[in-house]
C-alpha positions in Angstrom: 126.6 124.2 72.5 125.4 122.5 75.9 122.0 122.5 75.0 122.9 121.0 71.9 124.9 118.1 73.6 122.5 117.3 76.1 119.6 117.4 73.9 121.5 115.1 71.6 122.6 112.5 74.1 119.0 112.3 75.1 117.7 111.9 71.8 120.4 109.3 70.8 119.9 107.3 74.1 116.4 106.6 73.3 116.7 106.3 69.5 119.0 103.8 69.5 118.4 101.8 72.5 118.4 98.1 71.6 121.0 98.8 68.8 123.1 96.3 70.4 120.7 93.5 70.2 120.4 93.8 66.3 122.5 91.5 64.2 125.6 92.9 63.2 125.9 92.4 59.7 129.3 93.9 59.2 131.6 90.7 58.9 134.3 90.5 61.7 137.9 90.9 60.2 140.1 88.0 60.9 143.7 89.5 59.8 145.2 90.9 62.9 148.2 93.4 62.4 151.1 95.0 64.4 150.0 97.5 67.1 146.4 95.9 67.8 144.6 97.1 64.5 142.9 94.8 62.1 142.8 94.3 58.5 139.5 93.9 56.7 136.0 94.9 56.4 133.7 97.1 54.2 132.9 100.6 55.7 129.5 101.3 55.0 128.6 105.2 54.8 126.0 107.5 53.2 125.8 110.7 51.8 122.3 112.7 51.6 122.9 114.3 48.3 124.4 112.8 44.8 127.7 113.9 44.0 128.0 116.5 40.9 131.5 115.6 40.0 134.5 113.4 41.1 137.1 115.3 38.7 139.4 117.0 40.7 138.9 120.7 39.0 135.2 120.3 39.1 134.8 119.3 43.1 132.7 122.1 44.6 130.7 120.0 47.2 131.5 118.2 50.4 130.2 115.0 49.5 132.4 114.7 46.2 135.3 115.7 47.9 134.6 113.0 50.8 134.7 110.6 48.0 137.6 111.9 46.0 139.7 112.3 49.0 140.0 108.4 49.2 141.3 107.9 45.6 143.3 111.0 44.8 146.4 112.5 46.6 148.0 115.9 46.1 151.5 117.0 47.4 150.2 117.2 50.9 147.1 116.4 52.7 145.7 116.9 56.1 145.9 114.8 59.2 142.3 113.5 60.1 142.6 114.4 63.6 143.9 117.7 64.0 144.1 119.4 60.5 147.9 119.8 60.4 149.4 119.1 56.9 151.3 116.1 56.2 153.2 114.7 53.3 151.3 113.3 50.6 152.9 112.5 47.0 156.0 114.8 48.2 157.7 113.3 51.1 159.6 116.3 51.7 159.9 120.1 50.6 162.1 123.2 50.8 160.9 126.8 50.8 163.4 129.6 49.7 164.4 132.4 51.8 162.0 134.8 50.0 159.2 132.5 50.5 158.5 132.3 46.9 159.9 129.2 45.6 158.9 125.8 46.8 160.8 122.6 45.7 159.0 119.1 46.2 160.6 115.6 46.6 158.3 112.8 45.4 157.9 109.6 46.2 159.2 107.1 44.1 156.8 104.2 45.1 153.7 106.1 44.7 151.8 104.1 42.0 148.5 105.0 40.0 145.6 102.6 40.3 145.3 100.1 37.3 143.2 101.4 34.7 142.4 100.9 30.9 144.1 104.3 30.2 147.4 102.4 31.0 149.4 100.1 28.9 147.7 96.6 29.5 145.6 98.3 32.2 148.6 98.4 34.5 149.2 101.6 36.6 152.8 102.9 36.7 154.6 105.1 39.2 153.7 109.0 39.4 156.2 111.5 38.4 156.9 115.2 38.7 155.3 115.0 35.2 151.9 114.0 36.4 151.9 116.6 38.9 153.0 119.3 35.8 149.9 117.7 33.7 147.4 117.8 36.5 148.5 121.6 37.4 148.1 122.8 33.7 144.6 121.2 33.6 143.7 123.0 36.8 144.8 126.0 35.0 142.8 125.7 31.8 139.3 126.9 30.8 137.0 124.5 31.4 133.0 124.7 32.2 133.5 122.3 35.0 136.6 124.1 36.3 135.3 125.4 39.8 139.0 125.2 41.3 141.4 127.7 39.5 140.0 130.5 41.2 140.7 129.4 44.8 144.0 127.9 43.9 146.5 128.9 41.6 145.0 132.1 40.2 146.8 135.1 41.0 149.3 132.9 43.1 151.6 130.9 40.8 153.8 132.4 38.3 152.3 132.0 34.8 149.0 130.3 36.1 146.8 132.9 34.9 148.4 133.4 31.3 148.3 129.6 31.0 144.6 129.9 31.7 143.9 132.8 29.5 146.0 130.8 26.5 144.1 127.6 27.0 141.9 126.5 24.2 143.6 128.7 22.1 145.4 126.0 20.2 149.1 127.7 21.0 151.6 125.9 23.0 151.1 126.8 26.4 152.6 126.3 29.9 153.0 127.3 33.7 156.1 129.3 33.8 156.2 128.8 37.4 156.1 125.3 37.5 159.3 123.2 36.5 160.1 119.5 36.3 163.6 119.0 37.5 163.5 115.4 37.0 161.0 112.7 37.4 160.9 113.0 41.3 161.6 116.8 41.7 159.2 119.8 41.1 159.6 123.4 41.5 156.8 126.1 42.1 157.4 129.7 41.9 155.0 132.1 43.5 154.2 135.6 42.2 154.4 136.7 45.8 155.3 135.1 49.2 151.9 133.5 50.4 151.5 131.9 54.0 148.5 129.9 52.8 150.3 128.0 49.8 150.6 124.6 51.2 147.2 124.7 52.4 146.1 125.6 48.6 147.9 122.3 47.6 146.1 120.2 49.7 142.7 121.2 48.1 141.0 118.9 45.5 141.9 121.0 42.6 145.5 120.1 43.6 144.9 116.4 43.4 147.1 114.4 40.8 146.2 112.0 38.1 148.0 110.7 35.2 148.3 112.2 31.8 147.1 109.0 30.2 143.6 109.7 32.2 143.1 113.1 31.3 143.7 112.7 27.6 141.2 109.4 27.4 138.5 110.6 29.8 138.5 114.7 29.7 135.3 115.3 31.2 134.2 111.9 31.7 136.7 112.0 34.7 133.6 113.0 36.8 133.3 109.4 37.3 136.4 107.7 35.8 139.0 108.1 38.7 142.5 107.5 38.3 144.7 108.2 41.4 147.4 107.1 43.7 145.1 107.1 47.1 144.6 104.6 49.5 141.4 103.2 47.6 140.4 103.0 44.0 137.1 103.2 42.3 135.6 99.5 41.6 132.0 100.4 40.6 129.6 103.4 40.3 126.0 103.5 40.0 125.1 107.2 40.1 122.7 108.2 42.4 122.7 104.9 44.3 126.3 103.2 45.2 130.2 104.0 44.9 132.2 100.9 45.6 135.7 101.6 46.5 138.5 98.9 47.0 141.7 98.7 48.8 144.7 99.8 47.0 147.0 96.8 47.8 149.8 98.6 46.0 149.4 101.9 48.2 152.9 103.5 49.0 151.6 104.2 52.8 152.7 102.0 55.8 151.7 102.6 59.6 154.5 103.1 62.6 154.4 99.4 63.0 155.1 98.8 59.5 151.7 97.7 58.3 150.7 98.1 54.8 148.0 100.8 54.6 144.8 101.2 54.2 143.4 98.7 56.8 140.1 98.3 55.3 139.1 96.2 52.4 137.0 98.9 50.9 134.4 101.5 51.2 130.5 101.0 50.5 129.0 104.4 49.7 125.4 104.8 49.2 122.8 107.6 48.5 119.8 107.3 50.5 118.2 110.9 50.4 116.1 110.7 53.5 117.9 111.5 56.6 115.2 109.5 58.6 116.0 106.3 56.6 119.9 106.8 56.8 119.3 107.3 61.0 117.2 103.7 60.7 119.8 102.0 59.0 122.4 103.0 61.3 120.3 102.0 64.2 119.8 98.9 62.6 123.5 98.2 61.8 123.6 98.7 58.3 125.7 101.8 58.3 128.8 102.1 60.4 128.8 105.9 60.6 126.4 109.0 60.1 126.9 112.9 60.6 124.7 115.8 60.6 121.8 114.6 62.3 118.8 117.3 61.9 117.1 118.6 64.5 113.8 117.5 63.2 114.6 114.0 64.0 115.3 114.8 67.8 111.7 115.8 68.2 110.2 112.6 66.3 111.6 110.6 69.2 111.6 112.6 72.1 107.9 111.7 73.0 109.2 108.0 73.7 111.3 109.3 76.5 108.3 109.2 79.3 108.2 105.3 79.7 111.8 104.6 78.4 114.9 103.2 80.6 118.1 104.9 79.6 120.8 102.8 78.8 124.3 103.1 77.7 125.3 104.1 74.3 126.3 101.5 72.1 128.2 103.8 69.6 130.3 106.5 69.8 129.5 110.2 69.5 132.4 112.6 67.9 131.8 116.5 67.8 133.4 119.8 67.1 132.5 123.1 66.2 132.5 123.5 62.7 134.4 125.8 60.1 131.0 126.0 58.5 128.7 128.8 57.8 124.8 128.8 56.7 123.9 132.0 54.9 121.6 133.4 52.2 123.1 135.0 49.3 121.9 137.9 47.3 122.7 138.1 43.9 123.6 141.7 43.4 123.9 141.5 39.4 120.7 139.6 38.8 118.1 141.7 41.3 118.1 145.4 41.1 116.8 145.7 44.5 119.6 143.7 46.2 121.8 146.3 44.5 120.4 148.9 47.0 122.5 148.7 50.4 119.8 149.9 52.3 117.1 147.2 51.7 119.9 144.5 52.0 120.9 145.7 55.6 117.0 146.1 56.3 116.5 142.4 55.5 119.3 141.4 57.9 118.2 143.4 60.6 115.0 142.1 60.6 116.2 138.8 61.1 116.3 137.4 64.7 119.3 135.1 64.5 119.3 133.9 68.1 115.5 132.9 67.8 116.4 130.8 64.7 119.6 129.0 66.4 117.6 128.3 69.8 114.1 128.1 68.9 113.8 126.6 65.3 117.1 124.8 65.3 116.6 123.9 68.9 120.5 124.7 69.6 121.6 122.8 66.6 124.0 125.5 65.6 124.7 129.1 67.0 123.5 132.5 65.8 125.8 134.0 63.1 126.4 137.5 65.1 129.5 137.9 63.7 129.6 137.3 59.9 130.9 135.1 57.5 134.0 133.6 59.6 132.8 131.5 62.3 134.0 132.0 65.6 137.3 129.9 66.2 139.6 130.0 69.2 142.3 129.1 66.9 141.6 132.4 64.9 140.8 134.5 67.8 144.1 133.9 69.4 145.9 134.4 66.1 144.6 138.1 65.9 141.2 137.9 64.6 139.3 140.2 66.7 135.7 139.1 66.5 134.7 141.2 69.5 135.4 144.2 67.5 133.2 142.9 64.4 129.8 144.9 64.3 127.4 142.2 63.0 123.5 142.3 62.8 121.6 142.4 66.1 118.2 142.0 65.6 116.6 145.4 65.2 113.4 145.7 63.4 112.7 149.4 64.2 116.2 150.2 62.5 115.1 147.8 59.5 112.1 149.5 58.9 113.7 153.0 58.9 116.1 151.9 56.5 113.3 150.1 54.5 111.4 153.8 54.1 114.9 155.4 53.5 115.1 153.4 50.4 111.7 154.3 49.2 109.9 151.2 50.1 107.9 151.7 53.6 106.9 148.7 55.0 107.8 146.9 51.8 105.3 149.1 49.8 106.4 148.9 45.9 108.7 145.9 46.5 107.8 142.9 44.6 107.7 139.4 46.4 111.3 137.9 46.6 111.8 134.1 45.5 114.1 132.5 48.0 115.4 129.2 46.8 116.7 126.5 49.0 117.5 122.8 48.2 116.1 119.6 49.6 117.7 116.9 51.3 119.3 116.7 54.8 115.9 116.6 56.9 113.7 119.6 57.3 116.2 122.0 58.7 116.6 124.1 55.5 112.6 124.4 55.0 112.4 125.3 58.8 114.6 128.3 58.8 113.4 129.4 55.4 110.0 129.4 57.0 111.2 131.5 60.1 113.0 134.1 57.7 110.0 134.5 55.6 107.6 135.0 58.4 110.4 137.6 60.1 110.4 139.5 56.9 106.7 139.8 56.4 106.0 140.8 59.9 108.8 143.1 60.5 109.2 144.9 57.0 106.1 143.5 55.0 108.4 141.8 52.5 106.7 138.9 50.8 108.9 136.1 50.2 108.2 132.8 48.0 109.9 129.6 48.7 111.2 127.4 46.2 112.5 123.9 47.0 114.6 122.2 44.5 117.0 119.6 44.0 120.7 119.9 45.1 122.2 119.4 41.8 119.5 122.0 40.5 120.0 124.5 43.1 123.8 124.5 42.5 123.6 124.8 38.9 121.3 127.8 39.6 123.3 129.7 42.0 126.4 129.3 40.2 124.5 130.3 36.8 123.1 133.2 38.4 119.6 132.2 37.8 118.8 132.4 41.8 119.1 135.8 43.2 118.0 134.9 46.5 119.3 131.5 47.9 120.5 129.3 50.7 124.0 128.8 50.7 126.5 127.0 53.2 130.3 127.2 53.0 132.7 124.5 54.7 136.1 126.1 54.9 138.6 124.3 52.3 141.6 125.1 54.9 141.6 126.3 58.4 142.2 130.2 57.7 139.6 133.1 57.5 140.7 133.8 54.1 139.0 130.5 53.0 135.6 132.1 53.9 136.3 135.8 52.9 137.3 134.6 49.4 133.8 134.2 48.6 133.4 138.0 48.2 136.5 138.7 46.6 135.5 141.0 43.2 138.1 138.9 41.1 136.0 135.9 41.3 133.0 137.5 39.4 133.2 136.4 36.0 133.0 139.2 33.1 129.8 138.1 31.8 126.6 137.2 33.5 126.4 134.2 31.3 129.7 132.6 33.0 129.3 130.5 35.8 130.5 132.2 39.2 131.6 129.2 41.3 133.2 131.1 44.5 131.6 134.7 44.5 127.9 133.3 43.9 126.5 136.9 44.9 128.8 138.4 42.4 129.5 141.0 45.0 132.2 143.6 44.3 133.7 146.3 46.6 137.2 147.9 45.8 137.6 148.4 49.6 137.1 145.1 50.5 139.3 143.7 47.8 142.3 146.0 48.6 142.0 144.8 52.2 141.8 141.2 51.2 144.3 141.3 48.6 146.5 143.1 51.2 145.9 140.2 53.6 147.1 137.6 51.1 150.6 139.4 51.0 151.1 139.9 54.5 153.5 137.4 56.3 152.8 138.6 60.1 150.0 136.5 61.1 148.5 138.9 63.4 148.6 141.8 60.9 147.3 139.6 58.3 144.4 138.4 60.4 143.6 142.0 61.3 143.4 143.0 57.8 141.0 140.1 57.2 139.1 141.2 60.0 138.7 144.7 58.5 137.6 143.3 55.5 134.8 141.3 57.0 133.7 144.5 58.4 133.3 145.7 55.2 130.9 142.7 54.1 128.9 143.6 57.2 128.5 147.2 56.6 127.5 146.6 53.2 125.4 143.6 54.1 126.6 141.6 51.2 125.0 138.5 52.3 122.6 137.1 55.2 124.5 135.4 57.9 122.1 132.8 59.6 123.9 130.2 61.6 127.3 128.4 62.4 127.2 124.8 62.4 128.7 121.8 64.8 129.9 118.8 63.2 128.9 115.7 64.8 129.5 111.9 63.7 128.0 108.8 65.0 130.3 105.7 64.7 129.6 102.2 65.6 131.5 101.1 68.6 133.6 98.5 66.4 134.9 101.4 64.0 137.9 102.7 65.2 140.1 105.9 63.8 137.1 107.7 62.4 136.6 110.9 64.3 135.3 114.4 63.6 137.2 117.8 62.7 136.3 121.1 62.2 136.3 120.6 58.6 134.6 117.5 58.2 137.7 116.2 56.4 137.6 112.2 55.7 140.4 110.1 55.7 139.7 106.6 55.4 143.3 105.3 55.6 143.8 104.6 59.3 140.2 103.5 59.7 139.7 100.0 61.0 137.2 97.5 62.7 138.2 96.4 66.2 
């Protein structure tokens, strides 16, 4: 990553030179607080893609998660800086000796935002009953429910039964979730689960009031009522989301200051990354992230006669828990059901060339698999060195393709690779490189189809795309969050049903057995070894085409404090303030 950092610094010095001379349109907050922080100000940020839904059970993309995380809370949540789990709506909890029963003690001062779903529009205090209702909604059939499979399914007692009975008209409930009183809740698991607290931090486990669920139903995609530090004041879809400070938020900092510090957050949806960067340079945005490589080259030519000046913004970066890959729908395309074809296509791709030349160092070659290299994982027992990935070997690729009955692609129809627009030219640049490598090395023809993000997601989940770009950002800091993408139990019984998690609809009994065993193993070293063995099966079967691992980068104006980057790209604006 040294190459990336050097290039970024060089580019950014030039591109943003003179930024300090621009008029800063952000009003300077005047309210001083204890500990040197300040109250006030509107944080201005942008998302390249429109969100699909802000309904907790339907959140399946990072841009929606960024917004919803400011509005909703779960029983626990992540620390913005180190991703450690911290109390959310639950101030304390106990875990039974057999590690199957969790008792949560809720805050009694966490209040829902004012909304017309309440009597006289005044929000009330959250109770354990609201948590139960939110969990029952999570464990119910709904065409928009993309979170059940990766949260309570096969984990919580009665969750699967509640899901199957939902919509039948019969009275049903989750037997493993019990309300003891207004501020006490018990959750009983089917088996001891070392990642369950992480699961409770996921968006599907966000808590909302029963009144909102009953009044809005699927309209909760934009009708948001939570207990978070900010509430939704205004939404113009595809243009603006305005969040305002929740003056009745329960949180206080170590100095006793009422949180959050900001007056609000102004979210825009400018789809052009170049324009987004220009707005940051002109002081119209307070932070941006994920700078695409094509923007570097637009300005590198200006270096020759420029004098470098000190950066007038802060750069935060971290290795990302994120993997970019191409999925192959083995149910839709009969050619992808042939293992030798999948392996041949993987061996014909030069990932290092893509990372170093196409991406100019913006990412590292995915030489391991779906789980990106992380020192934390390696120290815990995930043996990356033992994994046999796909080294570039066009000779072996051609032999495999010939073995499958299609020497140099003869007899194979053209494959249609679907990618999404947005985020600069990176997606297209990588697709063109892969297209050329498959043609030159195997004689395989690939047609490119570029569609909008929302159309792409719809096509991938519904199985309309058989060869497609995909990227996964970890839901929690654990290899399980990546491997779950290939767990066979996530594949719906019917092709017409949407597959939100296992988008390639891959099934392998040996992988499933190892994955399930790792879910039940409490010894971390043994558990990580089981997951590493499961990933090796994915590589042997060529269940997907890994491309590269990302690095998160965030550019923040100098006067914005406490808004740093982390491997999950997780955002919590509660402690952000203007100096």
